[in-house]
Backbone as CSV, one residue per row, in Angstrom:
resi,resn,N_x,N_y,N_z,CA_x,CA_y,CA_z,C_x,C_y,C_z
1,UNK,-4.521,16.872,-16.365,-4.628,16.243,-15.071,-4.614,14.726,-15.252
2,UNK,-3.811,14.034,-14.480,-3.724,12.584,-14.584,-4.787,11.926,-13.717
3,UNK,-5.036,10.658,-13.988,-6.032,9.916,-13.230,-5.467,9.293,-11.969
4,UNK,-4.156,9.257,-11.833,-3.544,8.603,-10.687,-2.670,9.566,-9.904
5,UNK,-2.543,9.260,-8.625,-1.642,9.983,-7.737,-0.526,9.011,-7.393
6,UNK,0.720,9.422,-7.563,1.856,8.552,-7.289,2.665,9.110,-6.134
7,UNK,2.995,8.244,-5.185,3.840,8.583,-4.054,4.968,7.567,-3.994
8,UNK,6.050,7.961,-3.377,7.108,7.022,-3.040,7.442,7.234,-1.579
9,UNK,7.272,6.203,-0.771,7.574,6.273,0.648,8.906,5.587,0.877
10,UNK,9.788,6.269,1.570,11.090,5.706,1.896,11.303,5.808,3.393
11,UNK,11.932,4.809,3.929,12.259,4.833,5.340,13.597,5.539,5.513
12,UNK,13.628,6.505,6.396,14.873,7.214,6.684,15.524,6.514,7.868
13,UNK,16.647,5.900,7.611,17.330,5.124,8.628,18.466,5.929,9.242
14,UNK,18.618,5.802,10.552,19.741,6.458,11.217,21.016,5.642,11.072
15,UNK,20.874,4.377,10.689,22.032,3.517,10.487,22.270,3.375,8.988
16,UNK,23.456,3.696,8.551,23.739,3.680,7.116,23.973,2.276,6.572
17,UNK,24.143,1.289,7.450,24.408,-0.057,6.957,23.131,-0.838,6.648
18,UNK,21.966,-0.273,6.915,20.705,-0.943,6.612,20.056,-0.292,5.401
19,UNK,19.668,-1.124,4.447,18.997,-0.630,3.251,17.501,-0.858,3.403
20,UNK,16.730,0.195,3.261,15.278,0.093,3.310,14.731,0.486,1.948
21,UNK,14.158,-0.459,1.238,13.638,-0.136,-0.090,12.437,0.791,-0.002
22,UNK,12.243,1.537,-1.049,11.076,2.405,-1.104,9.875,1.599,-1.583
23,UNK,8.713,2.145,-1.327,7.472,1.525,-1.778,6.771,2.508,-2.691
24,UNK,6.485,2.058,-3.916,5.742,2.898,-4.854,4.261,2.787,-4.540
25,UNK,3.584,3.913,-4.559,2.145,3.943,-4.312,1.461,4.533,-5.529
26,UNK,0.502,3.808,-6.046,-0.249,4.248,-7.215,-1.723,4.267,-6.831
27,UNK,-2.246,5.472,-6.612,-3.623,5.619,-6.158,-4.440,6.324,-7.217
28,UNK,-5.638,5.829,-7.449,-6.574,6.510,-8.319,-6.972,7.819,-7.645
29,UNK,-6.868,8.917,-8.376,-7.133,10.239,-7.815,-8.540,10.334,-7.221
30,UNK,-9.515,9.789,-7.919,-10.901,9.868,-7.463,-11.095,9.087,-6.161
31,UNK,-10.494,7.910,-6.080,-10.599,7.097,-4.872,-9.918,7.802,-3.704
32,UNK,-8.727,8.377,-3.947,-7.976,9.044,-2.881,-8.720,10.273,-2.364
33,UNK,-9.273,11.072,-3.254,-9.974,12.291,-2.840,-11.230,11.952,-2.046
34,UNK,-11.927,10.888,-2.418,-13.149,10.500,-1.714,-12.885,9.732,-0.425
35,UNK,-11.644,9.351,-0.190,-11.282,8.623,1.022,-11.250,9.595,2.204
36,UNK,-11.933,9.284,3.310,-11.887,10.174,4.476,-10.455,10.392,4.961
37,UNK,-10.211,11.555,5.533,-8.867,11.959,5.959,-8.241,10.941,6.911
38,UNK,-9.016,10.400,7.824,-8.466,9.442,8.786,-7.931,8.196,8.085
39,UNK,-8.586,7.781,6.996,-8.111,6.621,6.246,-6.927,6.980,5.355
40,UNK,-6.860,8.225,4.892,-5.666,8.666,4.164,-4.451,8.581,5.077
41,UNK,-4.619,8.988,6.333,-3.523,8.900,7.297,-3.142,7.440,7.556
42,UNK,-4.141,6.560,7.616,-3.858,5.139,7.830,-3.048,4.569,6.671
43,UNK,-3.407,4.939,5.448,-2.682,4.464,4.267,-1.233,4.944,4.312
44,UNK,-1.023,6.206,4.661,0.343,6.743,4.745,1.143,6.043,5.836
45,UNK,0.503,5.767,6.969,1.179,5.062,8.059,1.552,3.641,7.643
46,UNK,0.633,2.956,6.975,0.937,1.606,6.486,2.108,1.626,5.513
47,UNK,2.118,2.582,4.603,3.184,2.654,3.599,4.539,2.912,4.245
48,UNK,4.608,3.837,5.179,5.894,4.123,5.823,6.337,2.958,6.701
49,UNK,5.394,2.283,7.352,5.749,1.124,8.175,6.277,-0.019,7.320
50,UNK,5.633,-0.261,6.186,6.106,-1.311,5.282,7.483,-0.969,4.719
51,UNK,7.709,0.302,4.402,9.022,0.720,3.905,10.087,0.568,4.978
52,UNK,9.689,0.684,6.240,10.636,0.534,7.345,10.940,-0.925,7.651
53,UNK,10.215,-1.841,7.016,10.499,-3.251,7.210,9.612,-3.953,8.222
54,UNK,8.546,-3.311,8.667,7.620,-3.950,9.602,6.882,-5.068,8.858
55,UNK,6.807,-6.268,9.428,6.105,-7.369,8.755,4.630,-7.032,8.517
56,UNK,4.136,-7.434,7.362,2.757,-7.102,6.998,1.747,-7.698,7.968
57,UNK,2.062,-8.852,8.554,1.113,-9.495,9.465,0.898,-8.670,10.731
58,UNK,1.908,-7.925,11.155,1.754,-7.053,12.321,0.910,-5.827,12.012
59,UNK,0.772,-5.514,10.731,0.001,-4.347,10.321,-1.419,-4.712,9.894
60,UNK,-1.777,-5.981,10.012,-3.125,-6.411,9.650,-3.263,-6.903,8.228
61,UNK,-2.152,-7.144,7.550,-2.202,-7.611,6.172,-2.487,-9.096,6.078
62,UNK,-3.172,-9.484,5.025,-3.506,-10.882,4.779,-3.109,-11.247,3.357
63,UNK,-2.474,-12.409,3.199,-2.125,-12.884,1.855,-3.388,-13.298,1.118
64,UNK,-3.403,-13.024,-0.163,-4.519,-13.436,-1.005,-4.230,-14.848,-1.496
65,UNK,-5.170,-15.740,-1.281,-4.938,-17.166,-1.541,-4.651,-17.477,-3.002
66,UNK,-5.340,-16.812,-3.920,-5.168,-17.153,-5.336,-3.919,-16.521,-5.950
67,UNK,-3.285,-15.570,-5.245,-2.069,-14.939,-5.748,-1.194,-14.581,-4.555
68,UNK,-0.194,-15.399,-4.291,0.631,-15.237,-3.097,1.521,-13.994,-3.118
69,UNK,1.631,-13.332,-4.278,2.447,-12.119,-4.334,1.654,-10.879,-3.930
70,UNK,0.364,-11.046,-3.625,-0.481,-9.923,-3.217,-0.873,-10.049,-1.752
71,UNK,-0.835,-8.921,-1.067,-1.249,-8.844,0.332,-2.256,-7.714,0.431
72,UNK,-3.353,-7.955,1.133,-4.386,-6.932,1.241,-4.469,-6.396,2.662
73,UNK,-4.792,-5.122,2.738,-5.030,-4.452,4.006,-6.412,-3.816,3.937
74,UNK,-7.152,-3.946,4.989,-8.468,-3.320,5.031,-8.294,-1.860,5.428
75,UNK,-8.871,-0.980,4.619,-8.840,0.457,4.905,-10.293,0.904,4.984
76,UNK,-10.806,0.909,6.184,-12.205,1.263,6.343,-13.106,0.162,5.834
77,UNK,-14.337,0.532,5.629,-15.338,-0.445,5.223,-15.357,-0.679,3.718
78,UNK,-14.986,0.335,2.954,-15.188,0.279,1.512,-13.920,0.240,0.670
79,UNK,-12.753,0.206,1.283,-11.514,0.271,0.510,-10.535,-0.805,0.953
80,UNK,-9.667,-1.177,0.024,-8.596,-2.130,0.307,-7.294,-1.583,-0.259
81,UNK,-6.226,-1.849,0.449,-4.889,-1.482,0.015,-4.181,-2.776,-0.352
82,UNK,-3.707,-2.880,-1.583,-3.019,-4.085,-2.043,-1.524,-3.825,-2.136
83,UNK,-0.747,-4.728,-1.573,0.705,-4.680,-1.664,1.135,-5.768,-2.632
84,UNK,1.795,-5.349,-3.701,2.305,-6.292,-4.702,3.823,-6.291,-4.612
85,UNK,4.401,-7.469,-4.465,5.849,-7.610,-4.402,6.313,-8.381,-5.629
86,UNK,7.248,-7.781,-6.359,7.809,-8.456,-7.528,9.280,-8.082,-7.652
87,UNK,9.879,-8.419,-8.768,11.311,-8.169,-8.960,11.648,-6.682,-9.026
88,UNK,10.669,-5.851,-9.332,10.903,-4.407,-9.413,10.715,-3.707,-8.076
89,UNK,10.294,-4.425,-7.059,10.108,-3.833,-5.742,8.695,-4.028,-5.236
90,UNK,8.285,-3.106,-4.379,6.961,-3.187,-3.774,6.097,-2.046,-4.277
91,UNK,4.838,-2.368,-4.521,3.899,-1.363,-5.009,2.597,-1.484,-4.230
92,UNK,2.057,-0.346,-3.818,0.770,-0.298,-3.133,-0.277,0.291,-4.056
93,UNK,-1.466,-0.279,-4.013,-2.601,0.256,-4.771,-3.791,0.365,-3.839
94,UNK,-4.456,1.489,-3.904,-5.664,1.720,-3.133,-6.854,1.504,-4.053
95,UNK,-7.745,0.593,-3.660,-8.857,0.216,-4.521,-10.160,0.192,-3.738
96,UNK,-11.261,0.350,-4.461,-12.569,0.147,-3.854,-12.740,-1.329,-3.550
97,UNK,-13.409,-1.631,-2.469,-13.607,-3.025,-2.075,-14.379,-3.809,-3.128
98,UNK,-15.351,-3.175,-3.759,-16.189,-3.882,-4.718,-15.417,-4.345,-5.945
99,UNK,-14.381,-3.632,-6.349,-13.708,-3.971,-7.589,-12.280,-4.425,-7.442
100,UNK,-11.829,-4.677,-6.226,-10.405,-4.968,-6.083,-10.034,-6.361,-6.573
101,UNK,-10.997,-7.258,-6.732,-10.694,-8.595,-7.249,-10.221,-8.550,-8.692
102,UNK,-10.582,-7.503,-9.431,-10.164,-7.389,-10.828,-8.660,-7.159,-10.957
103,UNK,-8.008,-6.722,-9.877,-6.577,-6.441,-9.922,-5.757,-7.718,-10.077
104,UNK,-6.263,-8.828,-9.572,-5.519,-10.073,-9.667,-6.318,-11.066,-10.445
């Protein structure tokens, strides 16, 4: 059994001339299982919306001041979803609020 759960969210477009990149999601299994169902649905909705090209600011995302390539989303009281954008694409990580600063 692995420690992480990996998802890939892709936007299904009805127009073939628009390219929507996928978003890789890397979630710690323990964090995901302990996350209430309503917040799991919120994470999935955020991931599909970001893959569809919705701006992060409309979804409640905030840039992290010390690292401009990271954007955080609040998921409930105790969790944060981090969006990392780099040359390999976009990656989401679900982290506990107490320890998410260690990621950057």
